[in-house]
N, C-alpha and C positions, 0 to 999 in steps of 0.2 A: 427195416421200416421203409426205406427209400424204394426198395423193390416192390413192396406192397403198394406204395403210392403210385408207382408206374403201372402196376397191374390194374389198380382201381381206375386209373386214367384210361387204360385200354377199354375197360368195361363201359365206362361212361361214354367213351368215344363211339362204341357200338350203338349206344342209345342215341347219340347225336345224329347218326346216320338215319335213324328212324325219324327224328325231328325234321331233318333236312328234306326228306321226301314227303312227309305227311303234313306238316304245318302249312305250306303254301297251298295244299289241296283242301285245307279245311277239315282234315280227317283227324280223329282222336289219336294221340300218341300212345295211348294205353290200350285201347280196344278198337279193332280186333287184334289178336296176338300176331306177332310177326309171321310172315309167310313168304314163299317164293313169288316174286312178281310175275313169273312166267307160267308156272304150273299151279300156283295157288296152294301148294302143300304147306301145311303149318310147320314152322321151324321151332324145334324144341331147344332147350338149353344146350344140349350136346351139339346142336347144329350151329350155335352162335358164339362159340368160344372165339374171342377176338383174335384176329390175325392167324391163329393156328388153323382154324377151319378153312380159311381162304387158301392157305398154302397147301394143306392136306388134300383139299378137293380141287387144287389147281385152278382156283378162281371160278369154279362151276357149282351149280346146284347138284347135290348128290342124288336128287330124286328125278330130275328131268334133264340134267346135263347142260342147262342154259348157263351162259357165262354171266358172271357178276362184275359190276364195275370195280375198277381198282380203287375207286374212291373209298370203299369200305375199309380196307386195311390202312390206307393213307391217313384217314381221319382218326382212326383208332390209335395209330402210332403217334401222330401229331399231338393228340390230346394227352396221351400218356407222357410224352416227352415234356410238354408244357407243365403238366402237374409235377413232374420231377424237378423241373427248373424252379417252379414256385416254392416247392418244399425246401430246396437248397438255399434259396434266397431269404424266404420269410419264416422257415421252420414251422413248428407246430404252434401256430398262433391264429388269432382271429383273422388277420389279414391274409394269412396263408390259405385258410379255408375259403374266404370270400373271393380271393383272386383266382382260385381254382374254378369256382363257379363262373366267374367273369370270363375266364379264358374259354371255357366251353361255350358260353353265350356268344363270344366274339367269333369263334370258329363257325358256329351255326349260322349266325347272321351273314358272315362273309360268303359261305357256300350258297345260301339261299339267294343272296343278292346276285352272285355270279350266274346262277342257274335260271333265276326267275326275274331278275331286275326289280326286286322288292325287298323291303325289310319289314316284316310283319309287326304290327303294333304290339302283339302279345309278347314278343321278345324284348321290345323296348320297355315295356312295362316291367319285365323281369329286371332289366337294367336299373330302372328307377327304384325298384324294391331293394336292390343291392345298395344303391346310394342312400336310401332311407335307413337301412340297417347300419351303415357306417356312421351316420349322424346319431343314431340311437346309442351306438357303442361309444362315440366320443362327441358329445353335443357341443364341445367348444369349437367344433368345425362347422357349425350349422350355417353361419353367414357366408363363409367361404364357399360352401357347397351350393347354396342357393344362388349366390352371385355367379358361380361357375356355370350352373345350369342356364341362367339368364344370358350369360355371355355366349355360350354355345348356341343357344337359340337365336340370338340376334345376329351373330356373324353369319350363320348358315341360312337364316331367313333372308338376309340382305343379299347373299350370294344367289339364292334362288330367285329373288325378285329381279335382280339386275341382269343375271346371266341365264336363268332358267336351267342351269346345269345340275342343281341339287333337287332331290325329291323330298317329299315329306318325311320319308323314312330316315333320310340322312339328318334332317333337322332334329327329329325326335331322338335319334341315336346320340347326337352331340349334346342334347339336353341331359340325357341319362348319364353320359360320361362326365359332363360338368358336375352333376350331382354326386358322382362317385369320386372324382379327382380334384374338384375345386377349380379355382381360376387358373392357377399355374399349370395344372394338368390339361385343362381344356385348350389353353393357348398353345401348349407344346403339341398336343394332338392335332390342332388345326394346322400349324406350320409343317409338321412332319408328314401329315396326310397328303399335303400338296407336293412335298418333295418326293415322297415315295410314289405318288401317282404320276408325277412327271417322269421319273426314272422308268417305271414299269411301262407306261404308255409309249414312251420313246423307244423302248426296247421292242415292244410288240409291233410298232409301226416299222421300225428298222428291219425286223425279221419278217415283215409282211404277213404277220398273223392278223393284224388289224390295219384299217386305213383311217385317215383323218375324219372320214364321214361316219365311222362306226361309233355306236354308243357303248361306253364302258362304265360299268357301275362304280360309283365312288365309295360305297360302303366298305368294301374290303380294304381300301387304303386307310380309312378311318380306323378300322379294327386293327390293322397292322401297326399304325401309329400308337394306338392304345396299348398294344402288347409291348411295343418298344418302351413306352413310358413305365409300364409295370416293372420291367426288368432292368432298365438302365436310364430312366428319365431323369432322376435327380443327378446322376453322374454326368450326363450330357449337359444338363443345365449348368452345373458347376464348372465344367470345362469351358463352356461358352462365356460365363461371367468372368472367369479368370482371364480369358483371351481378350475380352473387350476392355477390361480394366488394366 
């Protein structure tokens, strides 16, 4: 069953690549069918087996020999690995299914923000729908979730107002994550997004991949912090509470 979860994650990862390229362009993710971006040849199911086709064709289109981005297998493997991790932690449960969807959403938002410096509203709406589904599943959490959304909105709106460093997509993303994780989760994600951002940016500047003047999207750091919360948020919070007390 775990192998099936991993394979399913690979397949969904292939679909995420379509979303990453099409959503920012305003193109339907369903129609037209997938095709080679170089020669336009339609790709059939046998041409889109995750990872396998990339390796078998040495990262090239078998119809025109144009090279494909290594992003394709990386996203597929990453999504499959995260699905496997979710299944191991949450098992066959409501939260297991919901967090698999959320993981795919976070991967998609991160890559789009890195490539285009935007987080589309349509993806944040999906995040809000996930939050509402959790509230419907357990309505005892309703106030915690709504307050979490408000806290996420206020913190990042203030940061945007006073520093201009946050975009509207970041604010909406934090609102959606507040609705999903509640107050404790949104505070955790806020703190760790800045810690991760500081470490990554320092590394990029030290290695001279970026300079102090370059703009670096913050959405991926929020998404990484959210993934951290999914897999070990409560454990890290408990360690911190034991340390300060």
